N, C-alpha and C positions, 0 to 999 in steps of 0.2 A: 621687215624691210630694213635695209641698212640705212643709217642716218647720215645725212650730208649737211655739214655746217658751211654756210656761205658767208664769206667776209665781204664787206662793201656792198651790202644788199640794197642800199639806196642809190646806187649808180644805175646807169641806163640798162645794162645787161641784167643786173640784179632784179630790176623791176619787171623785165621780160620773164625771168624765171618764176617770179611770184605769180604771174598770170597762169602758169601751168597748174597751180594749186595742188602740188604734191605734198602729201602729209608727212613724208619722211625728210623734207628739207627744212632746215632751221636757218632763218634769215637773221643776220646780225649786221646792223649799220655801224657807221664809224663811232657813234656815241656809245653803242653797246659793246663793241669790240674794237679797241684801239690797237692797230697793228704796230704802233711805235712803243707799246707798253707790253713787255714780257708778262707782267702780272695780269694784265687784262686778257691776254690770249690764254694764259694758263687757267684763269677763273672760268672762262667760257668752255674750255675743253673738259675741265673737271665737272662742270654743271651738266653739260649736254651729252658728253661721252659719244661723240660722233665717230663713224667709221671712216668718213672722208672729210677733208677740208677742201672746198672748192674756193680757191683764193682769187677773188675778184677785186679786192680793195687796192687802190693805187691811183695814180695820176695819168690821165690820158689827154683828152683835148682841152683847149686848143693846142696843137703841136708846138706853137711858139713858146708856150709856158715853160717848156723844158729847156729852152735857151735862156729865157729871162729869169727863171727861178730854178737854177740848177740844184741848189741845196734841197728844195722841196721835192724835186724829181728824184734825187738820190734817196732822201728819207722815205718817201712813200713807195717807190718802186723797187728799190734795192734793199735798204735797211729793214723796211717793214716786212718784205718777203723773207729776208734772213731770219727775222724774229719768229715768223710763222713756222719756218722749217725747224728752227732750234727747239721750239716747244713741241712740235709734232713728233720729232724724233724721240723725245722723252716719253710721250704717251703712245708711241707706235701707231700713229694715225696717218693714213695715206694723204698725201698732198697732191691736188690737181691744180696746176698753175696755168693761167691763160697768158701766153706770150703773143707774139705777132709775126706775121709774114715779113715784116720790115727788117727782121734780123738778117735776112739774106741780102746779098749785094745789090740785086735789082738790075743786073745787066743781061743775063742769059735766060732766065726763067726756067720753068719746069724743075724747081729745086726739090731735091730729096732731103730727107731729114738729116742725112750724114754729110751733106754738102758743106762747103766752106761758108763761114758766116762773116759778114762785114756790115754791121748796121750803118745806115746812111743818114740818120739824124739822132738827136739826143734822146728822143722818146724811145727809139729802138735800142739805143745803147743802154738805157735804164732798164728796159725789159730783159735784155740779155744779161745784165747784172743780176737780176732776179733769177734768171735761169741757172746761173752758176751755182747759187745756193741750193736750188731744188735738185740739180743733177748730182749733188753730193749725197743726197738721200735716196737710197735705193727704192724705197716704197713711195714712188711718185710717178706722176704723169705730166709731161709738159705738152701743152697744146699750142702749136703755132697757128694762129687763127687770122682769118681775113673775113670780117663781117661788118655790116652796116645797119643803120636803122631802116625800118619800113614805115612809111614810104621813103624812097631815096630823098634825102633832105636838101640836096644841092640843085641849083637851076642849070648847071652846066657840068659836063663830064669829059674826061680825057679820052680822045679817040685814038691816041697812040700809046696808051699805057695798058698793059695786060695785067689782070689780077684774078683772084678767085673769090670775089665778093659773094657773100651769102647773107641773107637777112638774119637778124638776131634770133628771131623765133625759130628758124630752121637750125641755126647753130646750137641753140639750147637743147633741142631734141637729139641732135647728133652726140653732143657731149655727154648727156645722160646715158647714152647707149654704150659708151666706151670707158666708163669710170673704172672698170676692173683691169684695164690695160696699164702697162707700165712703159717707161721710156719717153720717147718724143714722137709726136704725130702731127702732121699737117692737117688742118681742117678748114674747109671752105667749099665753094661751088666750082663749077667748071671754069676752065681758063678762057677768058675772053676780055675784050677791052672794057674799060669802065663805062664808056659810052654805050656799048652794046647791051651791057647789063642794065643800065639805067633806062635805056630807050624802051624796054619791054613794059615798064611801069609808068613812064612819063613820055608821051609822044612829042612833047614840046621841049624836051631837054636840048640844050645847045652844046655843040661840039667845041672843045678847046684842045690845045695841043701843048704837051709838056716840052719846054725848051731846056730841060736839064734840072728844073726845080723838083721834079718827081721822077724816080726811076722808071724806065720803060717796061721792064719785065720783072714784076714782083710775084708772078704766078708760081704756084707750087705743084709738085707731083703728089697726087692723092691716092696712089696705089696702096700705101700702107693703111690709110683710113678705110679703104674699101675692104681690105683683108680683115681688119679688126671687126668691121660690121658683119662680115660673113661668118666669123668664128662664133 
């Protein structure tokens, strides 16, 4: 079996992957593999000789932290990703990078992978910054993802915002099925309002409405993902 080295394995999604108990996945947390250290990355790749790097390490929530701590956001999501790509190219190891559906403008929805990009907050700008480095390396896959924890952690959900939310457990299984693909692919669930998604799992969820603080249409076109899964 091909070996997969996971960076940032102590994060929320990394812990979900660990529950799958796959023997070919090597989990490295931020103490074991520091993405801000070229030497640390190099040592790990030399030691484990993976076929893939599933790059999860970075800064995500709360979203406001990317406004308050811009340097940290740049370091972890852009420079750290650049470092991973730099070392991966030398070892000729494939990089799988988890980006976000938030890199799309959020106005028309049904976004295809080749559509115009315009991040709408600092978090998504930082993820797009990471994408730039990964796209320079041909042996890579960028996954623009829309996922959330199970159960849905919020007590209220937008009734006028469409997305492709999928639970992390389902996203993990999908991602492992498409590791051999290259380029960019949207990954998520079917297009629906956040409220409709959450209501299935929590009948007491309350409706709220975005007044501009959150884009109305962040949903993506998943035809390419479906094609990948069929091949």
